[in-house]
C-alpha positions as CSV (number, residue, x, y, z in Angstrom):
1,M,114.6,133.6,83.6
2,H,113.8,130.6,81.3
3,R,112.5,128.7,84.4
4,R,110.2,131.5,85.5
5,F,108.8,131.8,81.9
6,V,108.1,128.0,81.9
7,L,106.4,128.2,85.3
8,Q,104.3,131.2,84.3
9,T,103.3,129.4,81.0
10,L,102.3,126.3,82.8
11,A,100.3,128.3,85.3
12,A,98.5,130.1,82.6
13,V,97.7,126.8,80.8
14,A,96.2,125.5,84.0
15,V,94.0,128.7,84.4
16,I,92.9,128.9,80.9
17,G,92.4,125.2,80.2
18,G,91.2,124.3,83.7
19,A,92.8,121.6,85.9
20,D,92.5,118.1,85.0
21,S,89.8,117.1,87.4
22,A,91.0,113.5,87.7
23,S,94.5,114.6,88.7
24,A,93.2,117.4,90.9
25,Q,90.9,115.1,92.8
26,S,93.4,112.1,92.9
27,R,95.3,113.6,95.8
28,N,92.1,113.6,97.8
29,R,91.2,110.0,97.1
30,P,92.6,107.0,99.0
31,P,95.2,104.9,97.3
32,P,93.8,102.3,94.9
33,P,93.6,98.7,96.1
34,M,96.2,96.3,95.0
35,A,95.3,94.4,91.7
36,P,94.8,90.6,92.0
37,A,98.1,88.8,92.5
38,H,97.9,87.2,89.0
39,E,97.7,90.7,87.5
40,Q,100.7,92.2,89.5
41,A,104.1,92.9,88.2
42,D,107.1,90.8,89.3
43,F,109.8,93.0,87.8
44,V,110.2,96.7,87.1
45,L,112.7,98.0,84.5
46,V,113.7,101.7,84.1
47,L,115.6,102.7,81.0
48,K,117.0,106.1,81.8
49,A,118.1,107.1,78.4
50,A,114.8,106.2,76.8
51,R,112.8,107.7,79.8
52,R,110.8,104.6,80.2
53,L,109.5,102.5,83.1
54,I,108.3,99.0,82.1
55,L,106.4,96.7,84.3
56,Y,106.9,93.0,83.7
57,R,105.1,89.8,84.8
58,Q,106.6,86.4,83.9
59,G,109.0,88.0,81.5
60,Q,106.2,89.8,79.5
61,P,105.7,93.5,79.4
62,L,102.5,94.6,81.3
63,R,102.6,98.4,81.1
64,E,105.0,101.0,79.9
65,Y,105.3,104.6,81.1
66,R,107.1,107.7,80.0
67,I,109.1,109.2,83.0
68,S,110.9,112.1,84.3
69,M,113.9,111.7,86.6
70,G,116.5,113.6,88.6
71,D,117.6,116.8,87.1
72,G,121.1,115.3,86.9
73,A,120.0,112.0,85.4
74,N,122.1,112.5,82.2
75,D,125.3,112.9,84.3
76,G,125.5,109.2,85.2
77,P,124.3,107.2,88.3
78,K,123.5,108.6,91.6
79,R,126.7,108.7,93.8
80,F,126.1,111.3,96.5
81,E,123.4,112.9,98.5
82,G,122.1,116.0,96.7
83,D,123.6,115.3,93.2
84,G,120.2,115.2,91.5
85,R,121.0,112.0,89.8
86,T,118.8,108.9,89.5
87,P,120.5,105.6,90.7
88,E,121.5,102.8,88.4
89,G,121.6,99.1,89.3
90,R,119.3,96.5,91.0
91,Y,117.2,97.4,93.9
92,I,113.9,96.4,95.5
93,I,110.5,98.3,95.9
94,D,110.6,98.0,99.7
95,W,107.8,100.1,101.0
96,R,105.1,102.6,99.9
97,N,103.9,106.0,101.2
98,P,100.3,107.0,100.5
99,N,100.9,110.4,102.1
100,S,104.1,111.6,100.4
101,L,105.0,115.1,99.2
102,A,104.4,113.9,95.6
103,Y,101.3,111.9,94.8
104,L,101.7,108.4,96.1
105,S,105.2,106.9,96.2
106,L,107.0,103.6,96.1
107,H,110.4,103.5,97.8
108,I,113.4,102.1,95.9
109,S,116.0,100.5,98.2
110,Y,118.8,102.8,97.2
111,P,121.5,103.0,98.6
112,N,122.7,99.4,98.9
113,E,126.0,98.4,100.5
114,Q,128.1,99.2,97.5
115,D,126.5,102.6,97.0
116,V,127.2,103.5,100.7
117,A,130.8,102.1,100.5
118,Y,131.5,104.2,97.4
119,A,130.1,107.5,98.9
120,E,132.0,106.8,102.1
121,S,135.3,106.2,100.2
122,Q,134.8,109.7,98.8
123,G,134.1,111.2,102.2
124,R,130.4,111.8,101.3
125,R,127.0,110.4,101.9
126,A,125.1,108.3,99.4
127,G,121.7,109.9,100.0
128,G,118.4,108.2,99.9
129,D,114.6,108.5,99.7
130,I,114.6,107.5,96.0
131,M,111.0,106.9,95.0
132,I,108.7,106.2,92.1
133,H,106.0,108.8,92.5
134,G,103.3,111.0,90.8
135,I,103.5,114.8,90.5
136,N,104.2,117.0,93.6
137,N,101.0,117.6,95.6
138,G,99.1,120.7,94.3
139,W,100.6,120.4,90.8
140,G,98.7,117.4,89.5
141,F,97.1,119.6,86.8
142,L,100.4,119.5,84.9
143,G,99.7,115.9,83.9
144,V,101.9,114.9,81.0
145,L,103.5,118.4,80.8
146,Q,105.7,117.2,83.8
147,R,107.6,115.0,81.2
148,S,108.9,118.1,79.4
149,R,112.0,118.1,81.6
150,D,113.7,116.1,84.3
151,W,112.7,117.8,87.6
152,T,113.0,115.5,90.6
153,A,115.8,115.2,93.1
154,G,116.7,111.8,91.8
155,C,113.3,110.0,91.9
156,I,111.3,108.6,89.0
157,A,108.2,110.5,88.2
158,V,105.0,109.7,86.3
159,T,101.5,111.4,86.1
160,N,99.2,110.9,89.0
161,R,96.9,108.7,87.0
162,E,99.8,106.5,86.1
163,M,101.0,106.3,89.6
164,R,97.6,105.0,90.7
165,Q,98.1,102.1,88.2
166,I,101.7,101.5,89.2
167,W,100.7,101.6,92.9
168,S,98.1,98.8,92.3
169,L,100.4,96.7,90.1
170,V,103.7,96.7,92.0
171,P,103.7,95.0,95.4
172,D,106.4,95.6,98.1
173,G,109.4,93.3,97.4
174,T,109.3,93.7,93.6
175,P,112.8,93.9,92.2
176,I,113.6,96.9,90.1
177,E,116.6,97.4,87.7
178,I,117.5,100.9,86.6
179,R,119.8,100.9,83.5
180,P,121.6,103.8,81.8
């Protein structure tokens, strides 16, 4: 009941206030080009409790973003496929998808060997497809409202406009650390 009310309210806001044209059009635009190498991040830090993603270059913060995560993010690190949790640990941004179900996405190298071993020791699968991404395609008009709750299946979500920045600033191979 509560979820339906929230969705109806958000839909009404979109109709009454009009969709954010930048967000609505962003899914139809090609991904942004990479920023010059001397402007790119060399490390990504995610602070789950603070709901923050911070890009660093040479130890100095470049940009900071408010995030949403997996709907089980407060329950600890991701352990199993389908648990709705966001991983914790050190990983790599290892590839990007300009045509994902959510607006642009950068893949996080979860699960690593330890994650797989733990899941297998429990007779389960670790899961995968953990990304940093924008809002699900067709819902970009939500903009910052997407931050009102954790809604992903374990991914890290930002607005579409923010995702365009992150896409251009974070090259493949960038280390990412996700802390509780």
